[in-house]
Every structure is written in C-alpha cells, then in structure tokens.
C-alpha positions as CSV (number, residue, x, y, z in Angstrom):
1,M,131.8,66.0,-26.7
2,S,134.4,63.5,-28.1
3,T,137.1,62.0,-26.0
4,T,139.7,64.0,-27.9
5,G,137.8,67.2,-27.4
6,G,137.3,66.5,-23.7
7,T,141.0,65.8,-23.2
8,Q,141.9,69.0,-25.1
9,A,139.6,71.1,-22.8
10,V,141.2,69.5,-19.7
11,D,144.7,70.2,-21.1
12,R,143.8,73.8,-21.8
13,A,142.3,74.4,-18.4
14,A,145.3,72.8,-16.8
15,L,147.6,75.0,-18.7
16,L,145.7,78.1,-17.5
17,V,145.9,77.0,-13.9
18,A,149.7,76.2,-14.2
19,T,150.4,79.6,-15.8
20,V,148.5,81.4,-12.9
21,V,150.1,79.3,-10.1
22,R,153.7,79.7,-11.5
23,A,153.4,83.4,-12.0
24,D,155.1,85.8,-9.5
25,E,152.2,88.2,-9.6
26,P,148.5,88.2,-10.7
27,V,148.1,87.4,-14.4
28,S,145.8,89.4,-16.7
29,F,143.3,87.9,-19.0
30,A,145.1,89.1,-22.1
31,V,148.4,87.7,-20.9
32,L,146.8,84.3,-20.1
33,A,145.2,84.1,-23.5
34,E,148.5,85.0,-25.2
35,E,150.8,82.8,-23.2
36,C,148.5,79.8,-23.5
37,A,147.8,80.5,-27.2
38,L,144.1,80.3,-26.7
39,P,141.2,82.2,-28.3
40,K,139.8,84.8,-26.0
41,S,136.4,83.1,-26.0
42,T,137.9,79.8,-24.9
43,T,140.0,81.5,-22.3
44,S,137.0,83.3,-20.9
45,R,134.9,80.1,-20.8
46,L,137.6,78.0,-19.1
47,L,138.5,80.7,-16.6
48,T,134.8,81.0,-15.6
49,A,134.8,77.2,-14.9
50,L,138.0,77.4,-13.0
51,E,136.7,80.2,-10.8
52,R,133.6,78.2,-10.0
53,T,135.8,75.3,-8.8
54,E,138.1,77.7,-6.8
55,L,141.2,76.7,-8.8
56,V,141.7,80.3,-9.9
57,E,140.4,83.6,-8.5
58,R,140.0,87.0,-10.0
59,V,141.4,89.9,-7.8
60,E,140.3,93.5,-7.7
61,T,142.4,94.5,-10.7
62,G,140.7,91.8,-12.9
63,S,143.8,89.7,-13.0
64,Y,144.0,86.1,-11.8
65,V,145.7,84.3,-8.9
66,A,145.6,80.8,-7.6
67,G,142.3,80.0,-6.1
68,R,141.3,79.2,-2.5
69,L,141.4,75.5,-3.2
70,F,145.2,75.8,-3.2
71,D,145.1,77.6,0.2
72,Q,142.9,74.9,1.7
73,Y,145.3,72.2,0.4
74,A,148.3,74.0,1.8
75,A,146.6,74.5,5.2
76,R,145.6,70.9,5.4
77,H,149.1,69.6,4.7
78,D,150.5,72.3,7.0
79,P,153.7,73.6,5.4
80,W,153.9,75.9,8.4
81,G,154.1,73.1,10.9
82,D,157.2,74.3,12.6
83,L,156.0,77.8,12.9
84,T,152.5,76.9,14.2
85,H,154.0,74.3,16.6
86,L,156.4,76.9,18.1
87,A,153.7,79.6,18.1
88,R,151.2,77.6,20.1
89,T,152.5,78.6,23.6
90,V,152.8,82.2,22.5
91,L,149.3,82.3,21.2
92,E,147.9,80.6,24.3
93,T,149.8,83.1,26.5
94,L,148.3,86.0,24.6
95,G,144.9,84.5,24.8
96,D,145.2,84.1,28.6
97,E,146.4,87.7,29.0
98,T,143.9,89.4,26.7
99,G,140.9,87.1,26.6
100,E,140.6,88.0,22.9
101,T,140.9,86.0,19.7
102,V,144.6,85.5,18.8
103,N,145.8,84.7,15.3
104,L,149.0,83.9,13.4
105,G,149.0,84.9,9.7
106,V,151.5,84.3,7.0
107,P,151.8,85.7,3.4
108,R,150.3,83.5,0.8
109,G,150.3,85.0,-2.7
110,D,148.6,88.3,-2.3
111,R,146.6,87.3,0.8
112,V,147.1,86.6,4.4
113,L,146.6,82.9,5.3
114,H,145.6,82.4,9.0
115,V,147.5,79.3,10.1
116,A,146.7,79.2,13.8
117,Q,144.2,80.6,16.2
118,V,143.3,80.7,19.9
119,D,139.6,81.6,20.5
120,S,138.3,84.4,22.6
121,R,137.0,83.7,26.1
122,F,134.1,86.0,25.3
123,L,131.1,84.9,23.3
124,L,131.1,88.3,21.5
125,G,134.3,88.3,19.5
126,T,134.6,84.5,18.8
127,Q,135.3,84.0,15.1
128,D,137.2,81.3,13.2
129,W,139.4,83.4,11.0
130,T,141.2,80.4,9.5
131,Q,138.2,80.0,7.2
132,V,137.8,83.6,6.2
133,D,139.5,85.4,3.4
134,V,139.7,89.1,4.0
135,P,141.4,92.0,2.1
136,P,144.8,92.4,3.8
137,H,144.8,96.2,3.7
138,S,141.8,96.2,6.0
139,S,143.4,93.9,8.6
140,A,146.1,94.5,11.2
141,L,147.9,91.3,10.1
142,G,147.9,92.4,6.5
143,K,149.2,95.9,7.3
144,V,152.2,94.3,9.2
145,L,153.0,92.1,6.2
146,Y,152.7,95.1,3.8
147,A,154.8,97.3,6.0
148,F,157.7,95.0,6.2
149,G,157.7,93.8,2.6
150,A,156.3,90.3,3.1
151,L,153.3,91.3,0.9
152,E,153.3,93.6,-2.1
153,V,150.9,96.6,-1.6
154,P,148.2,96.5,-4.2
155,R,147.6,99.4,-6.6
156,V,143.9,99.5,-5.8
157,L,142.7,99.6,-2.2
158,S,139.0,98.9,-2.1
159,A,136.6,100.2,0.6
160,V,135.4,97.4,2.8
161,T,133.7,99.8,5.3
162,A,133.5,103.6,5.4
163,H,136.6,103.5,7.7
164,T,138.9,101.6,5.3
165,E,141.9,103.6,4.0
166,T,141.7,103.6,0.2
167,D,144.1,106.5,-0.6
168,A,147.5,105.1,-1.7
169,A,149.5,107.9,-0.3
170,R,147.8,107.9,3.1
171,F,148.1,104.1,3.2
172,E,151.9,104.4,2.8
173,E,151.9,106.8,5.7
174,V,150.0,104.2,7.7
175,L,152.6,101.6,6.8
176,A,155.5,103.9,7.8
177,M,153.9,104.4,11.2
178,V,153.6,100.6,11.5
179,R,157.4,100.3,10.9
180,R,158.1,103.1,13.4
181,R,156.1,101.8,16.3
182,G,156.4,98.1,15.6
183,Y,152.7,97.2,15.4
184,A,149.6,97.8,13.3
185,T,146.0,98.5,14.2
186,T,142.8,98.4,12.3
187,V,139.6,99.9,13.9
188,D,136.3,99.3,12.1
189,E,138.1,99.0,8.7
190,L,137.3,95.3,8.1
191,E,134.0,95.3,9.9
192,V,132.4,98.1,11.9
193,G,132.7,97.2,15.6
194,L,135.8,95.0,15.0
195,T,139.4,96.1,16.1
196,G,142.7,94.3,15.5
197,I,146.3,94.8,16.5
198,A,149.3,92.9,15.1
199,A,153.1,92.7,15.3
200,P,155.7,91.1,13.0
201,V,157.3,87.8,13.5
202,R,160.8,87.4,12.0
203,D,162.9,84.4,11.0
204,R,166.6,83.8,11.9
205,A,167.7,86.2,9.2
206,G,165.5,89.0,10.5
207,R,162.9,88.8,7.6
208,V,159.3,89.2,8.5
209,I,157.6,85.9,7.7
210,A,154.4,86.2,9.7
211,A,152.2,88.5,11.8
212,L,150.8,87.8,15.3
213,G,147.6,89.5,16.1
214,V,144.7,90.0,18.5
215,S,141.2,91.0,17.5
216,G,137.9,91.7,19.2
217,P,135.1,94.1,19.6
218,T,136.0,97.8,19.2
219,A,134.2,98.6,22.5
220,R,136.7,96.4,24.4
221,L,139.9,97.2,22.5
222,E,139.8,100.8,21.3
223,E,141.1,102.1,24.6
224,R,143.8,99.4,24.8
225,L,145.5,99.8,21.5
226,A,148.9,101.0,22.7
227,P,149.3,98.5,25.6
228,M,148.0,95.7,23.4
229,G,150.5,96.7,20.7
230,R,153.4,96.6,23.2
231,L,152.3,93.2,24.5
232,L,152.2,91.9,20.9
233,I,155.7,93.2,20.2
234,T,156.9,91.3,23.3
235,Q,155.2,88.1,22.4
236,S,156.1,88.3,18.7
237,D,159.7,88.9,19.6
238,K,159.6,85.7,21.8
239,L,158.3,83.8,18.8
240,S,161.0,85.2,16.6
241,T,163.6,84.1,19.1
242,L,162.1,80.6,19.2
243,L,162.2,80.4,15.4
244,G,165.9,81.6,15.5
245,K,166.8,78.9,18.0
246,A,165.0,76.3,16.0
247,G,166.8,77.4,12.8
248,A,170.1,77.2,14.5
249,A,169.5,73.7,15.9
C-alpha cells in the first residue's frame, strides 16, 4: 500500500472512531457510512479492524459505541478520583459488615464501569469486577442506574441466564420497585448462583451518579436481601453526604 493510501485509511478509521465517541447514543452502520462519506464496504472493513483493537464495540442492536480501550484509559487515569477516594471508607465498612464483595459503579456510555472494589473475605465469591463488562440490565448496579435515569434503558434486553428479565414492560416494573424501596436486587440473572444488591449514590444536586453494591453467592445472600438493601441505603446515603460536603468545600 502506498504512503498516501495508508494515510487515507488511518484518516478514515480515525473519523469513524471520532464519530462514534462524540455521539450521544450508539451509532448505526448506515449512519456511520453516511456521516463519514465512506463506501459501505470500506466502512465495514474499517469497523471490523476497529472492533478487533477495541476502539469501537458493536452493541446488541448492531450499532456502535466507544470500545473498551477507552474505558481502560479512563479507569487508568481515574477521572473518578474524588469519588473513589471518598468511597473507600464506605466500601471497607460494608466489606467488614457483610464479608462480601463490595463495588462502586458509575455510568459510562451505555455500560456500568466498576471504579472501586473491596474483595470478599470468602474464597467463594471473590471476583475482580473492575475487569469484567456485564450487561447492566442483569446487574443490581445497572438496575439502580437505569431506575434513576443515569443510564438509558436499552430497547432490547438480552437473556444472560434463564432468570434474566427480558420483557420491557416487566423490566419497567422492576425499575419502579427500585425507586420505591431505594435499592435493586439481582438473583441468578447475571450468573446462576450469584446475587447482587445495590443502592444509589447522589451528588450535591441530588442526581444519581453512581451505585454502591454488594455481591456474593445466592446461597449466602438470598435470605438477606431486605436487610442488605437497608444497609446499602444507609451507606450510600453516607457517601452521598460526603460528596455533598466535598462539593461545598
């Protein structure tokens, strides 16, 4: 390939990435080809290469969003430094009280980005969720962010396990319940045998900006959902208060 041709390919690929990253929502293949003024065959070839290198990612609808490489960069440079710093004591308190894995998740595009974790004291249940990308509708953290408008509910809800809620109307009822009681649960929806509970974290203006959650084996947690939910509400409220004080400082 000539130098000019190689430069042109790089420019075209960069234009596709920029278009996806700057968009407010996932961008379809047709829109990308049109906005970038590229032949469909060229668009397809470049998008395939960009997917391989995790610069873009195709979601369930077939549209494109920024790839995991952007999440890894953001996490490494820690744009949530203040939040994670203030949350550390709260996470450790929850870890001590429950013995389970504790996570803090924030909205990132159409996903939940895990920005802090305290590991379980038990061998069974230890998992580094900061390195795992999961469908938000199957997680307690994701349900919280959906329920309070921090994430937009997708049109298609895929089945991760036989217990995952995939009916849009019933999922809206689930989110309404999350808003009423103040916490979300997921039992065997992400993985059979795994249960999670989460509550919202708010900024000084009262907007939900994160979710605080506990996860562990269903056998240990299924009988403790309500008390665990109340505990999470208490601790997430403490974190929200800390964020409010930090914002007022």
